[in-house]
N, CA, C and O atoms as CSV, one atom per row, in Angstrom:
chain,resi,resn,atom,element,x,y,z
A,1,MET,N,N,124.301,99.565,95.581
A,1,MET,CA,C,123.456,100.613,95.065
A,1,MET,C,C,124.325,101.503,94.167
A,1,MET,O,O,125.330,102.064,94.604
A,2,GLY,N,N,123.915,101.613,92.923
A,2,GLY,CA,C,124.658,102.417,91.973
A,2,GLY,C,C,124.161,103.857,91.932
A,2,GLY,O,O,123.176,104.217,92.577
A,3,ILE,N,N,124.867,104.661,91.159
A,3,ILE,CA,C,124.512,106.074,91.036
A,3,ILE,C,C,123.120,106.244,90.424
A,3,ILE,O,O,122.385,107.162,90.786
A,4,HIS,N,N,122.769,105.364,89.504
A,4,HIS,CA,C,121.438,105.437,88.892
A,4,HIS,C,C,120.341,105.226,89.935
A,4,HIS,O,O,119.323,105.918,89.926
A,5,ASP,N,N,120.560,104.267,90.828
A,5,ASP,CA,C,119.587,104.005,91.891
A,5,ASP,C,C,119.454,105.197,92.831
A,5,ASP,O,O,118.355,105.525,93.277
A,6,ILE,N,N,120.565,105.837,93.125
A,6,ILE,CA,C,120.540,107.007,94.002
A,6,ILE,C,C,119.770,108.142,93.351
A,6,ILE,O,O,118.943,108.790,93.992
A,7,ILE,N,N,120.045,108.381,92.073
A,7,ILE,CA,C,119.354,109.455,91.348
A,7,ILE,C,C,117.868,109.161,91.253
A,7,ILE,O,O,117.041,110.049,91.458
A,8,GLU,N,N,117.527,107.926,90.943
A,8,GLU,CA,C,116.108,107.548,90.833
A,8,GLU,C,C,115.409,107.682,92.184
A,8,GLU,O,O,114.276,108.157,92.245
A,9,GLY,N,N,116.058,107.277,93.248
A,9,GLY,CA,C,115.485,107.413,94.586
A,9,GLY,C,C,115.258,108.864,94.948
A,9,GLY,O,O,114.256,109.208,95.576
A,10,LYS,N,N,116.186,109.712,94.554
A,10,LYS,CA,C,116.052,111.144,94.833
A,10,LYS,C,C,114.880,111.736,94.059
A,10,LYS,O,O,114.151,112.577,94.584
A,11,LYS,N,N,114.695,111.305,92.826
A,11,LYS,CA,C,113.558,111.780,92.016
A,11,LYS,C,C,112.241,111.360,92.654
A,11,LYS,O,O,111.298,112.147,92.742
A,12,GLN,N,N,112.191,110.116,93.093
A,12,GLN,CA,C,110.970,109.619,93.726
A,12,GLN,C,C,110.686,110.379,95.020
A,12,GLN,O,O,109.534,110.712,95.299
A,13,TRP,N,N,111.717,110.653,95.807
A,13,TRP,CA,C,111.521,111.385,97.055
A,13,TRP,C,C,111.028,112.799,96.780
A,13,TRP,O,O,110.140,113.290,97.476
A,14,ARG,N,N,111.588,113.453,95.782
A,14,ARG,CA,C,111.153,114.810,95.438
A,14,ARG,C,C,109.703,114.822,94.973
A,14,ARG,O,O,108.945,115.725,95.328
A,15,ALA,N,N,109.311,113.822,94.180
A,15,ALA,CA,C,107.913,113.723,93.736
A,15,ALA,C,C,107.000,113.492,94.942
A,15,ALA,O,O,105.914,114.066,95.028
A,16,HIS,N,N,107.445,112.658,95.856
A,16,HIS,CA,C,106.678,112.389,97.078
A,16,HIS,C,C,106.507,113.675,97.887
A,16,HIS,O,O,105.409,113.973,98.357
A,17,MET,N,N,107.584,114.430,98.048
A,17,MET,CA,C,107.522,115.662,98.825
A,17,MET,C,C,106.654,116.720,98.129
A,17,MET,O,O,106.012,117.524,98.806
A,18,ALA,N,N,106.623,116.734,96.813
A,18,ALA,CA,C,105.746,117.662,96.092
A,18,ALA,C,C,104.285,117.323,96.368
A,18,ALA,O,O,103.459,118.220,96.532
A,19,ARG,N,N,103.965,116.027,96.420
A,19,ARG,CA,C,102.595,115.613,96.754
A,19,ARG,C,C,102.259,116.019,98.182
A,19,ARG,O,O,101.155,116.491,98.455
A,20,PHE,N,N,103.210,115.837,99.092
A,20,PHE,CA,C,103.012,116.206,100.487
A,20,PHE,C,C,102.750,117.706,100.616
A,20,PHE,O,O,101.847,118.115,101.347
A,21,LYS,N,N,103.522,118.518,99.921
A,21,LYS,CA,C,103.383,119.967,100.017
A,21,LYS,C,C,102.087,120.477,99.408
A,21,LYS,O,O,101.678,121.605,99.684
A,22,ALA,N,N,101.434,119.663,98.581
A,22,ALA,CA,C,100.156,120.042,97.994
A,22,ALA,C,C,98.981,119.797,98.952
A,22,ALA,O,O,97.861,120.235,98.691
A,23,LEU,N,N,99.244,119.097,100.052
A,23,LEU,CA,C,98.193,118.824,101.040
A,23,LEU,C,C,97.892,120.078,101.851
A,23,LEU,O,O,98.746,120.956,101.974
A,24,PRO,N,N,96.670,120.170,102.413
A,24,PRO,CA,C,96.357,121.281,103.320
A,24,PRO,C,C,97.289,121.264,104.537
A,24,PRO,O,O,97.872,120.232,104.869
A,25,SER,N,N,97.420,122.408,105.188
A,25,SER,CA,C,98.398,122.548,106.273
A,25,SER,C,C,98.148,121.596,107.441
A,25,SER,O,O,99.106,121.097,108.032
A,26,ASP,N,N,96.884,121.330,107.792
A,26,ASP,CA,C,96.640,120.409,108.908
A,26,ASP,C,C,97.102,118.996,108.572
A,26,ASP,O,O,97.598,118.284,109.444
A,27,TYR,N,N,96.942,118.588,107.320
A,27,TYR,CA,C,97.432,117.285,106.880
A,27,TYR,C,C,98.961,117.260,106.913
A,27,TYR,O,O,99.559,116.255,107.298
A,28,GLN,N,N,99.585,118.351,106.515
A,28,GLN,CA,C,101.045,118.420,106.521
A,28,GLN,C,C,101.608,118.286,107.931
A,28,GLN,O,O,102.611,117.607,108.151
A,29,ILE,N,N,100.959,118.932,108.868
A,29,ILE,CA,C,101.415,118.866,110.270
A,29,ILE,C,C,101.342,117.430,110.776
A,29,ILE,O,O,102.289,116.933,111.386
A,30,VAL,N,N,100.231,116.772,110.525
A,30,VAL,CA,C,100.069,115.391,110.986
A,30,VAL,C,C,101.042,114.465,110.256
A,30,VAL,O,O,101.613,113.563,110.868
A,31,TYR,N,N,101.235,114.682,108.950
A,31,TYR,CA,C,102.178,113.862,108.198
A,31,TYR,C,C,103.581,113.989,108.789
A,31,TYR,O,O,104.277,112.985,108.941
A,32,LYS,N,N,104.000,115.197,109.121
A,32,LYS,CA,C,105.327,115.388,109.710
A,32,LYS,C,C,105.455,114.647,111.030
A,32,LYS,O,O,106.505,114.080,111.331
A,33,GLU,N,N,104.383,114.651,111.818
A,33,GLU,CA,C,104.406,113.917,113.090
A,33,GLU,C,C,104.494,112.414,112.843
A,33,GLU,O,O,105.214,111.708,113.549
A,34,ILE,N,N,103.768,111.928,111.850
A,34,ILE,CA,C,103.829,110.502,111.502
A,34,ILE,C,C,105.236,110.146,111.036
A,34,ILE,O,O,105.801,109.137,111.458
A,35,GLN,N,N,105.784,110.962,110.182
A,35,GLN,CA,C,107.127,110.733,109.668
A,35,GLN,C,C,108.147,110.722,110.812
A,35,GLN,O,O,109.011,109.847,110.866
A,36,ARG,N,N,108.047,111.676,111.706
A,36,ARG,CA,C,108.956,111.751,112.862
A,36,ARG,C,C,108.821,110.486,113.722
A,36,ARG,O,O,109.821,109.932,114.180
A,37,TYR,N,N,107.590,110.041,113.935
A,37,TYR,CA,C,107.351,108.846,114.745
A,37,TYR,C,C,107.987,107.621,114.087
A,37,TYR,O,O,108.657,106.830,114.750
A,38,PHE,N,N,107.772,107.473,112.781
A,38,PHE,CA,C,108.339,106.319,112.080
A,38,PHE,C,C,109.860,106.354,112.062
A,38,PHE,O,O,110.498,105.306,112.160
A,39,PHE,N,N,110.451,107.532,111.941
A,39,PHE,CA,C,111.903,107.621,111.940
A,39,PHE,C,C,112.463,107.241,113.307
A,39,PHE,O,O,113.581,106.731,113.389
A,40,LYS,N,N,111.715,107.476,114.372
A,40,LYS,CA,C,112.159,107.075,115.712
A,40,LYS,C,C,111.980,105.575,115.931
A,40,LYS,O,O,112.878,104.904,116.439
A,41,VAL,N,N,110.812,105.054,115.541
A,41,VAL,CA,C,110.498,103.651,115.772
A,41,VAL,C,C,111.276,102.751,114.818
A,41,VAL,O,O,111.732,101.679,115.215
A,42,GLY,N,N,111.429,103.169,113.580
A,42,GLY,CA,C,112.248,102.456,112.609
A,42,GLY,C,C,111.669,101.178,112.056
A,42,GLY,O,O,112.321,100.137,112.132
A,43,PRO,N,N,110.446,101.214,111.492
A,43,PRO,CA,C,109.960,99.991,110.846
A,43,PRO,C,C,110.857,99.643,109.652
A,43,PRO,O,O,111.257,100.528,108.896
A,44,VAL,N,N,111.165,98.372,109.487
A,44,VAL,CA,C,112.068,97.921,108.435
A,44,VAL,C,C,111.521,98.296,107.055
A,44,VAL,O,O,112.302,98.626,106.162
A,45,GLY,N,N,110.220,98.254,106.861
A,45,GLY,CA,C,109.614,98.562,105.566
A,45,GLY,C,C,109.637,100.031,105.201
A,45,GLY,O,O,109.229,100.393,104.097
A,46,LEU,N,N,110.095,100.879,106.086
A,46,LEU,CA,C,110.122,102.315,105.811
A,46,LEU,C,C,111.094,102.654,104.694
A,46,LEU,O,O,110.883,103.619,103.960
A,47,ALA,N,N,112.137,101.885,104.561
A,47,ALA,CA,C,113.180,102.184,103.579
A,47,ALA,C,C,112.689,102.086,102.138
A,47,ALA,O,O,113.200,102.800,101.275
A,48,ASP,N,N,111.725,101.235,101.855
A,48,ASP,CA,C,111.269,101.099,100.467
A,48,ASP,C,C,110.346,102.229,100.024
A,48,ASP,O,O,110.048,102.344,98.835
A,49,GLY,N,N,109.894,103.057,100.946
A,49,GLY,CA,C,109.116,104.244,100.608
A,49,GLY,C,C,107.630,104.031,100.443
A,49,GLY,O,O,106.886,105.006,100.330
A,50,SER,N,N,107.171,102.799,100.427
A,50,SER,CA,C,105.753,102.552,100.189
A,50,SER,C,C,104.874,102.953,101.369
A,50,SER,O,O,103.713,103.317,101.182
A,51,LEU,N,N,105.415,102.889,102.573
A,51,LEU,CA,C,104.628,103.238,103.752
A,51,LEU,C,C,104.260,104.717,103.752
A,51,LEU,O,O,103.092,105.066,103.923
A,52,LEU,N,N,105.240,105.580,103.563
A,52,LEU,CA,C,104.972,107.023,103.574
A,52,LEU,C,C,104.165,107.459,102.350
A,52,LEU,O,O,103.298,108.326,102.462
A,53,SER,N,N,104.438,106.874,101.190
A,53,SER,CA,C,103.656,107.256,100.014
A,53,SER,C,C,102.220,106.756,100.137
A,53,SER,O,O,101.296,107.384,99.619
A,54,GLY,N,N,102.032,105.632,100.819
A,54,GLY,CA,C,100.679,105.142,101.068
A,54,GLY,C,C,99.897,106.076,101.979
A,54,GLY,O,O,98.688,106.243,101.816
A,55,ILE,N,N,100.583,106.679,102.932
A,55,ILE,CA,C,99.937,107.646,103.815
A,55,ILE,C,C,99.538,108.890,103.036
A,55,ILE,O,O,98.459,109.439,103.258
A,56,VAL,N,N,100.398,109.343,102.127
A,56,VAL,CA,C,100.050,110.501,101.298
A,56,VAL,C,C,98.848,110.160,100.413
A,56,VAL,O,O,97.956,110.991,100.235
A,57,ASP,N,N,98.817,108.947,99.859
A,57,ASP,CA,C,97.648,108.513,99.078
A,57,ASP,C,C,96.378,108.594,99.924
A,57,ASP,O,O,95.357,109.131,99.492
A,58,PHE,N,N,96.466,108.054,101.127
A,58,PHE,CA,C,95.331,108.050,102.057
A,58,PHE,C,C,94.883,109.476,102.377
A,58,PHE,O,O,93.687,109.767,102.405
A,59,PHE,N,N,95.841,110.353,102.615
A,59,PHE,CA,C,95.531,111.745,102.916
A,59,PHE,C,C,94.914,112.454,101.709
A,59,PHE,O,O,93.988,113.249,101.868
A,60,GLU,N,N,95.411,112.177,100.524
A,60,GLU,CA,C,94.841,112.793,99.316
A,60,GLU,C,C,93.388,112.374,99.126
A,60,GLU,O,O,92.553,113.179,98.715
A,61,GLU,N,N,93.088,111.111,99.427
A,61,GLU,CA,C,91.701,110.638,99.352
A,61,GLU,C,C,90.840,111.351,100.386
A,61,GLU,O,O,89.693,111.696,100.102
A,62,GLY,N,N,91.374,111.574,101.574
A,62,GLY,CA,C,90.646,112.289,102.620
A,62,GLY,C,C,90.356,113.725,102.232
A,62,GLY,O,O,89.264,114.236,102.483
A,63,VAL,N,N,91.334,114.375,101.617
A,63,VAL,CA,C,91.145,115.752,101.151
A,63,VAL,C,C,90.060,115.782,100.077
A,63,VAL,O,O,89.184,116.647,100.093
A,64,ALA,N,N,90.123,114.828,99.140
A,64,ALA,CA,C,89.135,114.771,98.063
A,64,ALA,C,C,87.724,114.539,98.610
A,64,ALA,O,O,86.746,115.027,98.044
A,65,ALA,N,N,87.626,113.794,99.706
A,65,ALA,CA,C,86.324,113.525,100.321
A,65,ALA,C,C,85.876,114.663,101.230
A,65,ALA,O,O,84.764,114.632,101.757
A,66,GLY,N,N,86.725,115.661,101.419
A,66,GLY,CA,C,86.365,116.800,102.260
A,66,GLY,C,C,86.450,116.528,103.746
A,66,GLY,O,O,85.792,117.204,104.537
A,67,LYS,N,N,87.252,115.546,104.139
A,67,LYS,CA,C,87.368,115.198,105.556
A,67,LYS,C,C,88.589,115.873,106.164
A,67,LYS,O,O,89.580,116.130,105.481
A,68,GLY,N,N,88.501,116.151,107.443
A,68,GLY,CA,C,89.651,116.651,108.188
A,68,GLY,C,C,90.590,115.507,108.510
A,68,GLY,O,O,90.177,114.348,108.550
A,69,VAL,N,N,91.829,115.824,108.734
A,69,VAL,CA,C,92.825,114.782,108.969
A,69,VAL,C,C,92.520,113.976,110.229
A,69,VAL,O,O,92.743,112.766,110.252
A,70,LEU,N,N,92.017,114.622,111.268
A,70,LEU,CA,C,91.711,113.886,112.493
A,70,LEU,C,C,90.497,112.981,112.341
A,70,LEU,O,O,90.346,112.017,113.091
A,71,GLU,N,N,89.632,113.280,111.379
A,71,GLU,CA,C,88.527,112.363,111.072
A,71,GLU,C,C,89.060,111.062,110.489
A,71,GLU,O,O,88.460,110.002,110.672
A,72,LEU,N,N,90.182,111.142,109.790
A,72,LEU,CA,C,90.762,109.958,109.162
A,72,LEU,C,C,91.565,109.106,110.136
A,72,LEU,O,O,91.455,107.880,110.142
A,73,ILE,N,N,92.368,109.763,110.952
A,73,ILE,CA,C,93.308,108.994,111.774
A,73,ILE,C,C,92.942,108.945,113.250
A,73,ILE,O,O,93.476,108.116,113.986
A,74,GLY,N,N,92.052,109.807,113.695
A,74,GLY,CA,C,91.728,109.885,115.110
A,74,GLY,C,C,92.606,110.913,115.800
A,74,GLY,O,O,93.410,111.581,115.150
A,75,ASN,N,N,92.462,111.044,117.094
A,75,ASN,CA,C,93.185,112.066,117.846
A,75,ASN,C,C,94.587,111.655,118.279
A,75,ASN,O,O,95.381,112.506,118.678
A,76,ASP,N,N,94.900,110.376,118.206
A,76,ASP,CA,C,96.191,109.882,118.685
A,76,ASP,C,C,97.046,109.426,117.501
A,76,ASP,O,O,96.847,108.340,116.958
A,77,VAL,N,N,97.992,110.269,117.114
A,77,VAL,CA,C,98.844,109.975,115.965
A,77,VAL,C,C,99.687,108.726,116.216
A,77,VAL,O,O,99.842,107.894,115.322
A,78,ALA,N,N,100.228,108.590,117.414
A,78,ALA,CA,C,101.070,107.433,117.729
A,78,ALA,C,C,100.278,106.128,117.637
A,78,ALA,O,O,100.794,105.130,117.135
A,79,ALA,N,N,99.043,106.125,118.111
A,79,ALA,CA,C,98.213,104.922,118.023
A,79,ALA,C,C,97.931,104.573,116.565
A,79,ALA,O,O,97.938,103.399,116.196
A,80,PHE,N,N,97.682,105.584,115.735
A,80,PHE,CA,C,97.470,105.366,114.306
A,80,PHE,C,C,98.714,104.730,113.692
A,80,PHE,O,O,98.612,103.773,112.925
A,81,CYS,N,N,99.874,105.258,114.025
A,81,CYS,CA,C,101.131,104.730,113.499
A,81,CYS,C,C,101.373,103.299,113.970
A,81,CYS,O,O,101.775,102.437,113.189
A,82,ASP,N,N,101.124,103.060,115.245
A,82,ASP,CA,C,101.321,101.716,115.790
A,82,ASP,C,C,100.419,100.703,115.090
A,82,ASP,O,O,100.837,99.575,114.832
A,83,ASP,N,N,99.191,101.096,114.782
A,83,ASP,CA,C,98.290,100.204,114.059
A,83,ASP,C,C,98.820,99.891,112.664
A,83,ASP,O,O,98.676,98.768,112.183
A,84,LEU,N,N,99.433,100.880,112.012
A,84,LEU,CA,C,99.959,100.654,110.668
A,84,LEU,C,C,101.118,99.666,110.652
A,84,LEU,O,O,101.272,98.899,109.702
A,85,ILE,N,N,101.921,99.683,111.689
A,85,ILE,CA,C,103.126,98.844,111.692
A,85,ILE,C,C,103.081,97.725,112.721
A,85,ILE,O,O,104.119,97.158,113.060
A,86,LYS,N,N,101.894,97.399,113.223
A,86,LYS,CA,C,101.802,96.433,114.318
A,86,LYS,C,C,102.371,95.059,113.960
A,86,LYS,O,O,102.867,94.361,114.844
A,87,ASP,N,N,102.316,94.658,112.707
A,87,ASP,CA,C,102.839,93.352,112.315
A,87,ASP,C,C,104.194,93.456,111.626
A,87,ASP,O,O,104.694,92.466,111.092
A,88,SER,N,N,104.791,94.640,111.633
A,88,SER,CA,C,106.067,94.864,110.966
A,88,SER,C,C,107.221,94.748,111.957
A,88,SER,O,O,107.077,95.012,113.151
A,89,ARG,N,N,108.355,94.348,111.425
A,89,ARG,CA,C,109.563,94.321,112.241
A,89,ARG,C,C,110.175,95.708,112.239
A,89,ARG,O,O,110.067,96.452,111.264
A,90,THR,N,N,110.818,96.045,113.347
A,90,THR,CA,C,111.536,97.309,113.440
A,90,THR,C,C,113.032,97.010,113.485
A,90,THR,O,O,113.444,95.872,113.712
A,91,TYR,N,N,113.841,98.052,113.263
A,91,TYR,CA,C,115.279,97.856,113.361
A,91,TYR,C,C,115.685,97.463,114.771
A,91,TYR,O,O,116.690,96.778,114.961
A,92,SER,N,N,114.920,97.888,115.748
A,92,SER,CA,C,115.176,97.474,117.127
A,92,SER,C,C,114.972,95.964,117.272
A,92,SER,O,O,115.756,95.293,117.943
A,93,ASP,N,N,113.926,95.433,116.649
A,93,ASP,CA,C,113.686,93.985,116.676
A,93,ASP,C,C,114.849,93.228,116.033
A,93,ASP,O,O,115.312,92.216,116.559
A,94,VAL,N,N,115.310,93.729,114.898
A,94,VAL,CA,C,116.416,93.090,114.192
A,94,VAL,C,C,117.664,93.084,115.071
A,94,VAL,O,O,118.365,92.075,115.157
A,95,TYR,N,N,117.938,94.213,115.720
A,95,TYR,CA,C,119.103,94.301,116.600
A,95,TYR,C,C,118.971,93.343,117.778
A,95,TYR,O,O,119.920,92.632,118.109
A,96,GLN,N,N,117.802,93.318,118.413
A,96,GLN,CA,C,117.598,92.428,119.557
A,96,GLN,C,C,117.793,90.973,119.155
A,96,GLN,O,O,118.377,90.190,119.905
A,97,GLU,N,N,117.302,90.612,117.965
A,97,GLU,CA,C,117.480,89.245,117.489
A,97,GLU,C,C,118.952,88.941,117.232
A,97,GLU,O,O,119.413,87.829,117.487
A,98,SER,N,N,119.686,89.925,116.729
A,98,SER,CA,C,121.097,89.682,116.402
A,98,SER,C,C,121.954,89.492,117.650
A,98,SER,O,O,122.964,88.791,117.601
A,99,ILE,N,N,121.569,90.102,118.759
A,99,ILE,CA,C,122.378,89.960,119.988
A,99,ILE,C,C,121.832,88.903,120.927
A,99,ILE,O,O,122.434,88.627,121.964
A,100,SER,N,N,120.707,88.312,120.583
A,100,SER,CA,C,120.096,87.340,121.488
A,100,SER,C,C,120.817,86.007,121.502
A,100,SER,O,O,120.632,85.202,122.416
A,101,GLY,N,N,121.632,85.775,120.497
A,101,GLY,CA,C,122.364,84.516,120.469
A,101,GLY,C,C,121.589,83.392,119.828
A,101,GLY,O,O,122.051,82.252,119.832
A,102,LYS,N,N,120.417,83.678,119.275
A,102,LYS,CA,C,119.661,82.644,118.593
A,102,LYS,C,C,120.376,82.276,117.297
A,102,LYS,O,O,120.763,83.163,116.536
A,103,PRO,N,N,120.553,81.009,117.039
A,103,PRO,CA,C,121.212,80.607,115.796
A,103,PRO,C,C,120.419,81.063,114.563
A,103,PRO,O,O,119.196,80.931,114.507
A,104,GLY,N,N,121.133,81.592,113.601
A,104,GLY,CA,C,120.486,81.972,112.335
A,104,GLY,C,C,119.858,83.335,112.316
A,104,GLY,O,O,119.357,83.738,111.265
A,105,THR,N,N,119.847,84.087,113.417
A,105,THR,CA,C,119.197,85.395,113.409
A,105,THR,C,C,120.160,86.528,113.142
A,105,THR,O,O,119.738,87.606,112.724
A,106,ALA,N,N,121.448,86.311,113.372
A,106,ALA,CA,C,122.413,87.411,113.198
A,106,ALA,C,C,122.596,87.779,111.741
A,106,ALA,O,O,122.922,88.931,111.453
A,107,GLU,N,N,122.406,86.876,110.820
A,107,GLU,CA,C,122.600,87.162,109.402
A,107,GLU,C,C,121.458,87.959,108.820
A,107,GLU,O,O,121.630,88.573,107.767
A,108,GLN,N,N,120.312,87.979,109.447
A,108,GLN,CA,C,119.133,88.625,108.869
A,108,GLN,C,C,119.253,90.065,108.962
A,108,GLN,O,O,118.357,90.788,108.528
């Protein structure tokens, strides 16, 4: 990863955070909880940024439709998050595979 990639990633993150800060406060609270949950669980796809930006897109559509955040995701934030990443690998999965001794899994 070169300096250009780092700078570009920082620009994208700042733009993402500006979109997040434009959301109503109830959406911001739920987004922070989702973000905290994903950082703990560690889905592998989180690093590319599309998962969190997709959630902001979804929330922006909900705001435009005049819906409350809990109308969109339900009352259980963790269940909503689990549904989003149910078919995704987590860093925990990658680690478990690397120590399991299965041939060919340690390099992944």
